[in-house]
C-alpha positions in Angstrom: 29.4 40.1 9.7 29.1 39.3 6.4 30.1 35.8 5.3 31.9 36.4 1.9 34.6 34.0 0.8 38.4 34.7 0.5 38.3 35.4 -3.0 35.6 38.0 -2.6 37.6 39.9 0.2 40.4 41.8 -1.4 40.7 45.2 -0.4 42.3 47.3 2.6 40.5 49.9 4.2 42.4 52.5 5.9 40.6 54.4 9.6 42.7 57.5 10.0 43.9 60.9 9.7 44.2 62.8 6.3 47.9 62.4 6.3 47.8 58.8 7.2 45.3 58.3 4.3 47.4 60.3 1.7 50.1 57.8 2.2 48.5 54.9 1.7 46.3 56.4 -1.1 49.9 57.3 -2.7 50.6 53.4 -2.3 47.3 52.5 -4.5 44.7 52.2 -1.6 41.1 53.0 -2.6 39.1 52.6 0.3 40.0 55.7 3.0 38.0 56.7 5.4 38.8 59.8 7.3 38.1 60.3 10.8 39.3 62.4 13.2 40.3 61.9 17.4 38.0 64.6 18.1 35.1 63.2 16.5 32.1 61.7 18.0 32.6 58.1 19.0 29.4 57.0 17.4 30.4 58.5 13.7 33.9 56.4 14.1 32.3 53.5 15.4 29.5 53.5 12.7 32.2 54.0 10.2 34.0 50.6 11.5 30.8 49.1 11.9 30.3 49.5 7.8 33.5 48.3 6.9 33.2 44.8 9.0 29.9 44.5 6.7 31.6 45.4 3.5 32.1 42.1 1.7 35.2 43.0 -0.4 37.4 44.4 3.0 39.9 42.1 4.1 42.3 44.7 6.0 41.3 47.5 8.0 44.1 49.5 9.3 43.2 52.1 11.8 45.5 54.5 13.7 45.9 53.5 17.6 44.9 56.7 18.7 41.5 56.4 16.7 41.0 52.7 18.2 41.2 53.9 21.7 38.1 56.0 21.0 36.1 52.7 20.1 33.9 52.1 23.4 31.3 49.9 21.9 31.5 46.3 23.3 30.4 44.6 20.4 32.5 46.3 18.0 35.8 46.0 20.2 34.9 42.2 20.3 34.6 42.4 16.5 38.0 44.1 16.3 39.5 41.5 18.8 38.4 38.5 17.3 37.9 38.7 13.4 39.8 37.0 11.0 38.1 38.5 8.2 38.2 41.5 7.6 41.5 41.1 10.4 42.0 44.9 12.1 45.6 46.2 12.2 46.5 49.1 14.6 49.1 51.4 13.6 50.7 54.7 14.5 49.4 57.4 13.0 52.2 59.9 11.6 52.4 62.2 14.3 51.9 59.3 17.1 54.7 57.6 19.0 54.9 53.9 18.8 53.5 52.0 21.3 55.1 48.9 23.7 52.5 46.3 22.1 53.1 45.3 18.7 49.5 44.7 17.2 50.7 42.5 14.2 52.6 40.5 16.9 49.6 40.2 18.5 47.5 39.4 15.7 49.9 36.7 14.7 49.7 34.7 18.2 46.2 35.1 18.0 46.0 33.0 14.7 48.7 30.5 15.1 48.6 30.1 19.1 52.6 31.1 19.5 54.7 34.2 20.3 56.8 35.1 17.6 59.2 37.1 19.7 62.7 37.3 18.4 65.1 38.1 20.6 68.8 39.3 19.4 71.8 38.1 21.0 
Protein backbone atom coordinates (compact mmCIF):
# COMPACT_ATOMS: atom_id res chain seq x y z
CA UNK A 1 0.00 0.00 0.00
CA UNK A 2 1.16 3.50 -0.79
CA UNK A 3 2.39 5.69 2.08
CA UNK A 4 0.93 9.07 1.11
CA UNK A 5 0.28 11.59 3.85
CA UNK A 6 -3.22 12.57 4.91
CA UNK A 7 -2.94 15.88 3.04
CA UNK A 8 -2.33 14.06 -0.25
CA UNK A 9 -5.33 11.74 0.17
CA UNK A 10 -8.48 13.69 -0.59
CA UNK A 11 -10.61 11.71 -3.00
CA UNK A 12 -13.48 9.27 -2.63
CA UNK A 13 -13.73 6.29 -4.98
CA UNK A 14 -16.98 4.49 -5.69
CA UNK A 15 -17.15 0.85 -6.83
CA UNK A 16 -20.69 -0.04 -7.76
CA UNK A 17 -23.35 -0.30 -10.39
CA UNK A 18 -23.91 2.37 -13.01
CA UNK A 19 -26.89 3.71 -11.06
CA UNK A 20 -24.90 3.86 -7.81
CA UNK A 21 -22.10 5.66 -9.63
CA UNK A 22 -24.57 8.06 -11.22
CA UNK A 23 -25.88 9.09 -7.80
CA UNK A 24 -22.41 9.69 -6.40
CA UNK A 25 -21.33 11.39 -9.63
CA UNK A 26 -24.18 13.88 -9.32
CA UNK A 27 -22.95 14.69 -5.80
CA UNK A 28 -19.47 15.52 -7.14
CA UNK A 29 -17.49 12.30 -6.72
CA UNK A 30 -15.08 12.00 -9.66
CA UNK A 31 -13.48 8.54 -9.18
CA UNK A 32 -16.22 6.13 -10.25
CA UNK A 33 -15.63 2.47 -11.09
CA UNK A 34 -18.48 0.50 -12.61
CA UNK A 35 -18.59 -3.11 -11.58
CA UNK A 36 -21.19 -5.83 -11.93
CA UNK A 37 -22.15 -8.73 -9.68
CA UNK A 38 -21.61 -11.23 -12.50
CA UNK A 39 -18.24 -9.95 -13.72
CA UNK A 40 -15.08 -11.96 -13.20
CA UNK A 41 -13.96 -11.67 -9.57
CA UNK A 42 -10.37 -11.16 -10.75
CA UNK A 43 -11.43 -7.99 -12.61
CA UNK A 44 -13.16 -6.61 -9.51
CA UNK A 45 -10.19 -7.52 -7.31
CA UNK A 46 -7.75 -5.78 -9.68
CA UNK A 47 -9.93 -2.65 -9.66
CA UNK A 48 -9.87 -2.65 -5.84
CA UNK A 49 -6.10 -3.30 -5.63
CA UNK A 50 -5.57 -0.38 -8.03
CA UNK A 51 -7.67 1.90 -5.81
CA UNK A 52 -5.66 0.87 -2.73
CA UNK A 53 -2.48 1.85 -4.60
CA UNK A 54 -3.82 5.26 -5.65
CA UNK A 55 -2.23 7.84 -3.31
CA UNK A 56 -5.12 10.30 -3.73
CA UNK A 57 -7.88 7.97 -2.47
CA UNK A 58 -8.89 8.27 1.18
CA UNK A 59 -12.29 6.49 1.06
CA UNK A 60 -13.44 3.57 -1.07
CA UNK A 61 -17.21 3.09 -1.11
CA UNK A 62 -18.27 -0.32 -2.46
CA UNK A 63 -21.66 -1.95 -2.78
CA UNK A 64 -22.24 -4.78 -0.33
CA UNK A 65 -23.02 -7.26 -3.10
CA UNK A 66 -19.71 -6.56 -4.81
CA UNK A 67 -17.72 -6.78 -1.59
CA UNK A 68 -19.15 -10.28 -1.04
CA UNK A 69 -17.61 -11.31 -4.40
CA UNK A 70 -14.06 -10.55 -3.22
CA UNK A 71 -12.23 -13.80 -2.44
CA UNK A 72 -8.53 -12.80 -2.51
CA UNK A 73 -7.25 -13.12 1.09
CA UNK A 74 -4.74 -10.28 0.81
CA UNK A 75 -7.44 -7.96 -0.50
CA UNK A 76 -9.94 -9.07 2.16
CA UNK A 77 -7.33 -8.30 4.80
CA UNK A 78 -6.76 -4.84 3.29
CA UNK A 79 -10.50 -4.16 3.26
CA UNK A 80 -10.86 -5.22 6.91
CA UNK A 81 -7.79 -3.46 8.33
CA UNK A 82 -6.97 -0.46 6.17
CA UNK A 83 -7.43 2.95 7.75
CA UNK A 84 -6.27 4.86 4.65
CA UNK A 85 -8.04 4.35 2.43
CA UNK A 86 -10.96 3.27 4.56
CA UNK A 87 -13.49 0.96 2.89
CA UNK A 88 -17.19 1.54 3.48
CA UNK A 89 -19.73 -1.00 2.28
CA UNK A 90 -23.21 0.29 1.45
CA UNK A 91 -26.23 -1.35 -0.14
CA UNK A 92 -26.69 -0.61 -3.83
CA UNK A 93 -29.93 0.93 -5.06
CA UNK A 94 -31.68 -2.44 -5.42
CA UNK A 95 -30.18 -4.22 -2.40
CA UNK A 96 -31.90 -4.56 0.95
CA UNK A 97 -30.02 -3.17 3.94
CA UNK A 98 -28.18 -5.85 5.89
CA UNK A 99 -28.36 -6.29 9.63
CA UNK A 100 -24.71 -5.38 10.07
CA UNK A 101 -23.97 -1.67 9.93
CA UNK A 102 -20.57 -1.35 8.22
CA UNK A 103 -20.01 2.23 9.36
CA UNK A 104 -20.64 1.25 12.98
CA UNK A 105 -18.22 -1.65 12.48
CA UNK A 106 -15.55 0.74 11.13
CA UNK A 107 -15.96 3.10 14.08
CA UNK A 108 -15.71 0.19 16.51
CA UNK A 109 -12.51 -0.97 14.82
CA UNK A 110 -11.02 2.54 14.83
CA UNK A 111 -11.77 3.55 18.43
CA UNK A 112 -12.30 0.19 20.10
CA UNK A 113 -15.85 0.69 21.39
CA UNK A 114 -19.27 0.04 19.95
CA UNK A 115 -21.39 3.15 19.50
CA UNK A 116 -24.74 1.40 19.51
CA UNK A 117 -27.46 3.73 20.71
CA UNK A 118 -30.62 2.20 22.07
CA UNK A 119 -33.85 4.14 22.00
CA UNK A 120 -36.08 4.15 25.03
